C-alpha positions in Angstrom: 4.4 -11.2 -6.4 2.7 -12.2 -3.2 5.1 -15.1 -3.0 8.0 -12.8 -3.2 6.9 -10.8 -0.1 5.4 -13.7 1.9 8.1 -13.3 4.6 6.7 -9.8 5.3 3.1 -10.9 5.6 1.2 -12.7 8.4 -1.2 -15.5 7.8 -4.0 -12.9 7.2 -2.0 -11.1 4.5 -1.2 -8.2 6.7 2.3 -6.6 6.5 4.1 -7.7 9.7 7.5 -6.3 9.0 8.9 -3.3 7.1 11.7 -4.4 4.6 15.1 -2.7 4.8 15.8 -2.8 1.1 14.1 -0.3 -1.2 13.3 -2.9 -3.9 11.4 -5.0 -1.4 9.7 -2.0 0.1 8.4 -1.1 -3.3 7.0 -4.7 -3.7 5.3 -4.5 -0.3 3.9 -1.1 -1.1 2.6 -2.4 -4.5 0.8 -5.2 -2.7 -0.6 -2.7 -0.2 -1.8 -0.4 -3.0 -4.2 -3.3 -4.1 -6.2 -2.7 -1.0 -7.4 0.7 -2.4 -10.1 0.9 -5.1 -9.5 2.5 -8.4 -11.3 5.8 -9.1 -12.2 6.4 -5.4 -11.2 9.6 -3.6 -10.2 8.9 0.0 -9.8 11.2 3.0 -6.6 11.0 5.0 -8.6 9.2 7.7 -9.9 6.6 5.3 -6.4 6.0 4.0 -5.1 5.6 7.5 -7.9 3.1 8.4 -7.1 1.0 5.4 -3.4 1.0 6.3 -4.1 0.2 9.9 -6.1 -2.8 8.8 -3.4 -4.2 6.5 -0.3 -4.0 8.8 0.6 -5.1 12.3 3.7 -3.0 13.2 1.7 0.2 14.1 3.3 2.7 11.7 0.8 3.6 9.1 2.6 7.0 8.6 5.6 5.3 7.0 3.3 3.3 4.7 1.2 6.3 3.6 4.4 8.3 2.9 5.9 5.3 1.0 2.8 4.9 -1.2 3.0 8.6 -2.0 6.8 8.6 -2.5 6.7 5.7 -5.0 3.7 7.2 -6.8 1.2 4.4 -6.0 -1.1 6.9 -4.3 -1.6 10.6 -5.3 -2.9 13.4 -3.1 -4.1 16.9 -3.2 -1.5 19.4 -2.1 -3.4 20.2 1.0 -3.7 16.4 1.9 -7.5 16.6 1.8 -7.9 13.8 -0.8 -6.0 10.7 -1.8 -6.5 8.4 -4.8 -4.9 5.4 -6.4 -2.6 6.4 -9.2 -4.1 4.9 -12.4 -0.7 5.0 -14.1 0.8 2.6 -11.6 -2.4 0.7 -10.7 -2.2 -3.1 -10.3 -4.9 -5.5 -9.3 -4.8 -7.9 -6.4 -5.3 -10.7 -8.9 -2.2 -9.7 -10.8 -0.2 -9.7 -7.6 -1.4 -13.2 -6.7 -0.8 -14.6 -10.2 2.8 -13.5 -10.3 
């Protein structure tokens, strides 16, 4: 799948552009979800730091909201903890092999 989204990534694999079409947004978000570890609880600050590291257009809010909206990340109602959704979990290896 990384090949499918290469136009949205810089040479370091960071997201450089937010797609306009939902199907491509979902592919970019799926790629981004591979930057989170399975079975780890994250604080909002930790999620934000990971997102800041993996994009260049300075809008981690839209990325965090997108990951939640498509179900790739889950969170407590109060926003105190986030985790990768095991039901939608994909590995970085499976992304690169696609």
